[in-house]
Structure formats: structure tokens, C-alpha cells
C-alpha positions in Angstrom: -30.3 6.2 -8.0 -32.9 5.5 -5.4 -33.6 8.3 -2.9 -32.1 7.8 0.5 -31.6 9.5 3.9 -28.1 10.6 5.0 -26.7 11.0 8.5 -23.1 11.6 9.6 -22.0 9.9 12.8 -19.9 11.8 15.3 -18.6 8.7 17.1 -19.0 4.9 17.1 -21.9 4.9 19.5 -23.9 7.2 17.3 -23.0 5.2 14.2 -24.3 2.0 15.8 -27.5 3.8 16.9 -28.1 5.2 13.4 -27.1 1.9 11.8 -29.9 0.0 13.5 -32.7 -1.3 11.3 -33.2 -2.6 7.8 -32.0 -0.8 4.7 -29.1 1.0 6.4 -25.5 1.1 5.0 -22.4 2.5 6.4 -20.5 5.0 4.1 -16.7 5.2 4.2 -15.0 6.5 1.1 -18.0 5.4 -1.0 -15.7 4.3 -3.9 -17.6 1.0 -4.3 -20.9 1.7 -2.5 -21.8 4.8 -4.6 -21.1 2.8 -7.8 -23.4 0.1 -6.6 -26.1 2.7 -5.8 -25.7 4.3 -9.2 -26.3 1.0 -10.9 -29.2 0.2 -8.5 -27.5 -2.9 -7.3 -27.5 -1.5 -3.8 -30.6 0.5 -2.7 -30.1 1.6 0.9 -32.8 3.6 2.6 -30.2 5.4 4.8 -26.5 6.1 4.6 -24.6 6.5 7.8 -21.3 8.4 7.1 -18.5 6.9 9.3 -15.6 8.3 7.2 -14.5 10.6 10.1 -14.2 7.8 12.6 -11.3 5.5 13.5 -8.7 7.2 11.4 -5.6 6.5 13.5 -2.7 4.1 13.0 -1.0 3.1 16.3 1.6 0.6 17.3 0.4 -2.1 19.8 2.4 -3.0 22.9 3.5 -6.3 21.4 4.9 -4.7 18.3 1.9 -5.0 16.0 -0.2 -2.3 14.3 -3.8 -1.2 14.9 -5.3 0.4 11.8 -8.5 2.4 12.2 -11.3 1.5 9.7 -11.4 5.1 8.5 -7.8 5.3 7.5 -7.5 6.1 3.8 -5.7 3.6 1.6 -3.0 6.0 0.5 -2.2 7.0 4.1 -1.8 3.3 5.0 0.4 2.5 2.1 2.6 5.5 2.9 2.9 4.8 6.6 6.5 4.2 7.7 5.8 1.2 9.8 3.8 -0.5 7.1 6.5 0.1 4.5 9.2 -1.2 6.8 7.5 -4.1 8.6 4.7 -5.1 6.2 5.8 -4.2 2.7 3.4 -6.7 1.2 0.5 -4.6 2.5 1.8 -1.3 1.0 2.5 -3.0 -2.3 -1.0 -4.6 -2.4 -2.7 -1.2 -1.8 -0.6 0.5 -4.5 -1.6 -2.3 -7.0 -5.2 -1.4 -6.6 -7.4 1.1 -8.4 -6.1 4.6 -9.1 -4.4 7.2 -7.0 -7.6 9.2 -6.8 -9.6 6.3 -5.6 -6.9 5.2 -3.1 -7.0 8.8 -1.7 -10.7 8.3 -0.9 -11.1 4.6 -0.1 -11.0 3.5 3.5 -9.7 0.4 5.1 -13.1 -0.7 6.4 -14.7 -0.1 3.1 -12.0 -2.0 1.3 -12.8 -5.1 3.4 -16.5 -4.9 2.3 -16.0 -4.4 -1.5 -18.4 -6.4 -3.6 -17.5 -8.5 -6.6 -16.8 -6.9 -10.0 -18.5 -9.7 -11.8 -20.3 -8.1 -14.8 -23.4 -10.2 -14.3 -23.7 -8.8 -10.8 -23.8 -5.3 -12.1 -26.2 -6.0 -15.0 -29.5 -5.4 -13.4 -31.4 -5.3 -16.7 -30.6 -8.6 -18.4 -28.5 -11.0 -16.3 -29.3 -13.6 -13.6 -27.2 -13.3 -10.5 -27.8 -15.2 -7.2 -25.6 -12.7 -5.4 -27.7 -9.7 -6.4 -31.1 -11.6 -6.6 -31.0 -14.8 -4.6 -32.6 -17.7 -6.4 -32.4 -16.2 -9.9 -29.5 -18.2 -11.2 -25.9 -17.5 -12.2 -25.3 -16.5 -15.8 -21.5 -16.3 -15.2 -21.2 -20.1 -15.1 -21.9 -20.5 -18.8 -21.1 -16.9 -19.8 -17.8 -14.9 -20.0 -16.0 -16.1 -16.9 -12.3 -15.3 -17.5 -12.0 -13.5 -14.2 -14.1 -15.9 -12.1 -13.3 -18.3 -9.3 -11.6 -21.7 -9.6 -11.5 -22.5 -5.9 -14.3 -22.6 -3.3 -17.1 -21.8 -5.8 -20.5 -23.3 -5.8 -23.3 -24.0 -8.3 -24.9 -20.8 -7.1 -21.9 -18.4 -7.6 -18.5 -18.3 -9.2 -17.7 -14.6 -8.4 -14.3 -13.6 -7.1 -13.4 -11.1 -4.3 -11.9 -7.9 -5.9 -9.7 -6.5 -3.2 -5.9 -6.5 -3.4 -5.4 -5.2 0.2 -7.5 -8.1 1.6 -5.1 -10.6 0.0 -2.2 -9.1 1.9 -4.2 -9.0 5.1 -5.1 -12.7 4.8 -1.4 -13.5 4.4 -0.6 -11.4 7.5 -3.0 -13.2 9.8 -4.8 -9.9 10.5 -7.7 -9.5 13.0 -10.8 -7.4 12.4 -12.3 -5.4 15.2 -16.1 -5.1 15.1 -18.8 -3.4 17.2 -22.4 -4.2 17.0 -25.6 -5.1 18.9 -23.7 -7.8 20.8 -20.9 -5.5 21.8 -17.3 -5.6 20.7 -15.6 -8.6 19.2 -12.8 -9.6 17.0 -12.8 -11.8 13.9 -9.8 -13.6 12.5 -9.3 -12.2 9.0 -9.6 -15.6 7.4 -13.0 -16.1 8.9 -14.5 -12.7 7.9 -15.3 -13.4 4.3 -17.6 -16.4 3.3 -17.5 -18.9 0.5 -20.7 -18.7 -1.6 -22.4 -22.0 -0.8 -26.1 -21.6 -1.3 -26.2 -18.0 0.0 -23.8 -16.0 -2.2 -25.6 -12.8 -1.4 -23.8 -12.9 2.0 -20.2 -11.8 1.5 -19.1 -11.8 5.2 -20.1 -13.2 8.6 -21.0 -9.6 9.8 -24.5 -9.2 11.2 -26.8 -6.3 10.3 -25.6 -3.1 12.0 -22.1 -4.4 12.7 -19.4 -1.8 12.2 -15.8 -2.5 11.5 -13.7 -0.2 13.7 -10.2 -1.4 13.1 -7.8 -4.0 11.6 -5.0 -5.3 13.7 -1.7 -6.7 12.3 0.2 -9.0 14.6 3.9 -8.6 15.3 5.2 -10.8 12.5 9.0 -10.5 11.9 8.9 -12.6 8.7 6.6 -10.0 7.1 9.5 -7.6 6.7 10.6 -9.9 3.8 7.3 -9.9 1.9 5.8 -8.7 -1.4 2.7 -8.7 -3.5 2.5 -9.5 -7.2 -0.6 -8.9 -9.3 -1.1 -10.4 -12.8 -3.8 -8.6 -14.8 -4.7 -7.8 -18.4 -3.4 -4.3 -18.3 -1.0 -2.4 -16.0 -3.4 0.0 -14.5 -6.9 -0.1 -13.0 -7.6 -3.7 -13.7 -8.6 -6.5 -11.3 -6.4 -9.5 -10.7 -6.5 -12.6 -12.8 -4.1 -14.0 -10.2 -2.3 -12.2 -7.3 0.1 -13.5 -4.7 0.8 -12.1 -1.3 3.8 -13.8 0.3 6.2 -13.5 3.3 9.2 -15.7 3.8 11.7 -16.4 6.5 14.8 -18.2 5.3 17.3 -20.5 7.1 20.1 -20.7 4.7 18.7 -22.2 1.5 15.6 -23.6 3.2 12.3 -22.0 4.0 12.0 -21.7 7.8 8.5 -20.2 7.7 6.2 -18.4 5.2 2.7 -17.0 4.6 0.9 -17.2 1.2 -2.5 -15.9 0.0 -3.9 -15.8 -3.5 -6.3 -13.2 -5.0 -8.4 -13.6 -8.1 -9.2 -17.3 -7.5 -12.1 -17.4 -5.0 -15.1 -15.7 -3.4 -12.7 -14.6 -0.7 -9.0 -14.0 -0.3 -7.5 -17.5 -0.4 -5.0 -18.4 2.3 -2.8 -21.1 0.8 -2.4 -23.4 3.8 -1.6 -26.5 1.8 1.1 -24.7 -0.1 2.6 -23.3 3.1 2.7 -26.7 4.7 4.3 -28.2 1.6 7.1 -25.6 1.5 7.8 -25.0 5.2 11.2 -26.5 6.1 12.0 -27.4 2.5 14.1 -25.8 -0.3 13.0 -22.8 -2.2 13.4 -24.4 -5.6 11.1 -23.7 -8.5 10.1 -27.4 -8.7 9.1 -27.5 -5.0 7.2 -24.2 -5.2 5.3 -25.3 -8.3 4.5 -28.6 -6.7 3.1 -26.8 -3.6 1.0 -24.6 -5.8 -0.4 -27.6 -7.6 -1.3 -29.2 -4.3 -3.2 -26.0 -3.4 -5.1 -26.0 -6.6 -5.8 -29.8 -6.7 -9.5 -29.1 -6.0 -9.8 -26.3 -8.6 -12.8 -26.4 -10.8 -12.0 -24.1 -13.8 -14.8 -22.8 -16.0 -14.7 -22.5 -19.8 -12.6 -19.3 -19.9 -10.4 -19.5 -16.8 -8.7 -22.9 -17.1 -5.3 -21.0 -17.2 -5.5 -19.8 -13.6 -4.0 -22.8 -11.7 -0.9 -22.9 -14.0 -0.6 -19.1 -13.9 -0.8 -19.2 -10.1 1.9 -21.8 -9.9 4.2 -19.7 -12.1 3.5 -16.5 -10.2 4.1 -18.2 -6.8 7.4 -19.6 -8.0 8.6 -16.2 -9.2 7.5 -14.5 -6.0 8.9 -17.0 -3.5 12.1 -17.3 -5.6 12.6 -13.5 -5.4 11.9 -13.4 -1.7 14.3 -16.3 -1.0 17.1 -14.5 -2.8 16.3 -11.2 -1.1 15.3 -9.5 -4.3 11.7 -8.5 -3.5 11.8 -7.6 0.2 
């Protein structure tokens, strides 16, 4: 591990002051950043500890929820309002990592997780444009079972690893940020980037920007929601495919819904095409599979992950079917 300076911020203003300059990283729970530092993938000159900031969960006047960036994942999953109004979020968090890691990991840090692509972590023998821009991408012709089928580029086929972020994408969350230009909000779907020619940039955040909170809108249909994760083993594995979904039914027809996929792209993938295809129609398996096929029409599978579009369609059909029958809410 490369030597670094450490400072603990007492408030947001101090964090922003300490976070100015090159080679500075904010430290929340450290569950991903410390791993990256151990592997010398990340080499910050200074860590600014913000784990003690923004750790409240409060209801907003319009019935939504404001979640501080320092809230631990376990605390968020166990919060009464989250479990009752946004069960998809609680279930997504519980599907991730281990209990010990969830006890340490923070909401803000979860949003900034970096890919678990093995070539990204292999600093000794692999080419990776995300780690070393311009070096190439060994994943394209290597072992790419977990890699992207949507939104990838010739420069990068990595996937975003977070479960929680898939639920937040489906819930139309908003991210609160403070930085050199003051306070601003970012729609969750616009926070993470597709790789394009600059896969080393995961988000639209600028140097020194600090995530302070995530806001969930009042979304009544979210009370009938769930998260399903398909993976190679039952514990501590990243998603091959995951689905976050919320459904509002009108008799046997879908009045409204939200869908997001994980494990398929460089960012949590909001399934707008599938939503449009299903809204107002029947919740039949045939209709749901057809909607998933429309969502994955532009998929570009690699050698080892051609199963993902079909697996996504089957998983979505199971999830929406359960929600429509009231069996997964």
C-alpha cells in the first residue's frame, strides 16, 4: 500500500476544504476503497474521513425520505420506513456482500463502488482502460462471464457492482452533492456514466465533490416492490443478473411500474423500454418476456455471457409475476 496522509473532517465544510486538490479521496466505510489501495489500483495521497458526517434518515415534507451519505447499509436496510415504503431497497442491500461489510459500508460509498472486473484488479499482468487509460481491455477477449451486454464500448465492458444502486435507479432517487460550485442535485440515472472512450470516469462528479445525501421521492407504488439477484452462489457473489421492480396494478393490468437491471452494464440500467411496453398492459409471462427482449434488443454479448439477455427476461417475468399477484411485496 502506498503511503498517504489522513484527516478526519468534523463537518461538510471542513471535508470540502480538505478534499481540495489532486490525489485526495473521501473515506466512508472503506469497504471498497481500502481494497483498491491494498491492490495499488487506487493510490490517493490523502484520505479525508467523512464517515461521521450526514448519518441521519429523515422523512421529507412531501412523504419521501432523505438519507445521509454516512448512513450505514445495515441501518438503512433495517429502517422502518424503508422496509414499509421501499422494500426493494431493503432487499437489495441485504443481497449485497456480508453482514460485516454492510455494518461498515456507507450509502455514499456504495454509490461510488468500482467494478469487480478481475482485469481491473490485476495490476501486474492485465490491460485495463479503466485502471490505465489507453492500455487496452483484456476482458473483451478474456474471461467475461460477469461483464456487460448493454451500453459497453470497445474501451470497456465492465459492470457496476452495487445492488443498492439498482434499487435506487428504479426508485427515481436524487443525489445531493456539494463541491466547489456549491450545492446541487443529480438525478440518480445521470450520476453514473457509460464507458465510451473514458471508462476511467465512473460518474459525473467533479474532483472534490462530496455526496451528502440520497433522496427518495414519495412513490406509493414502491410499497409493492422487490429485488431479485441471480448469482453463482448464494452468498457474497456479485450479480450475473439482478432486477429491481415496483408495480402498481389495476385489476389484472399494470397501471404503472419501475424496473432496473443490475449486472448488465457499466451503470445500473433503468429499463425504460420495458416499462413503456408493459405499462397499461397485462402482467402475463409472454408480455413481460417480450418487454425484456425489447430492452435487450441492442445487447452485445461477449463470448462467455451470451446467456444474460435470456436470463434477464426469465428473471423479470418471475419478479413482475410475483408482484402482480401480491406474492413479493
